[in-house]
Steps between C-alpha positions, in 0.01 A plus 500: 500500500613704799444865529799656673457796734755772565755398765470823701273330762546119493274315745627404844204274590527217236719309260512641150683472170779759476728652244809556718793712392788293372299187407383421147203288619207549736528367855254427780556758768378576856572769759703400806383722791804436720768556233297781343563380145345270239609139475501283186655171385736441211569161347869405507679209342790320663677168449529205744707208392471611140125519504282815483384621845231771467415704810340828600671799661315771686569850377397839630385819334426847627167657416676723242626189318150370426442651153152357446265236655201288416246299699550124485220326306253276675587139431249231396560322832440812717137392565607143565749615768245747648721804429196697377435562877830691539667815384401650161301182409259561791139501392 
């Protein structure tokens, strides 16, 4: 289970799970230093030749629109990929 933190100071140095204003589900979010906003993806559904065509769209959010946030959990494959050497998994 995730423990959400208040959205007053969302991180700008890593990807995290966010509760963004206007969305009923959590999204993976990251700060974009050039645009000075957070970026996240939303799954969309279109149709091509009568068949479903899922795709992602990049959305933006201002810092004030991040209501709450949580750290992403470490995955079982993190050690296999060597990610324990980077970021918050560093030992």
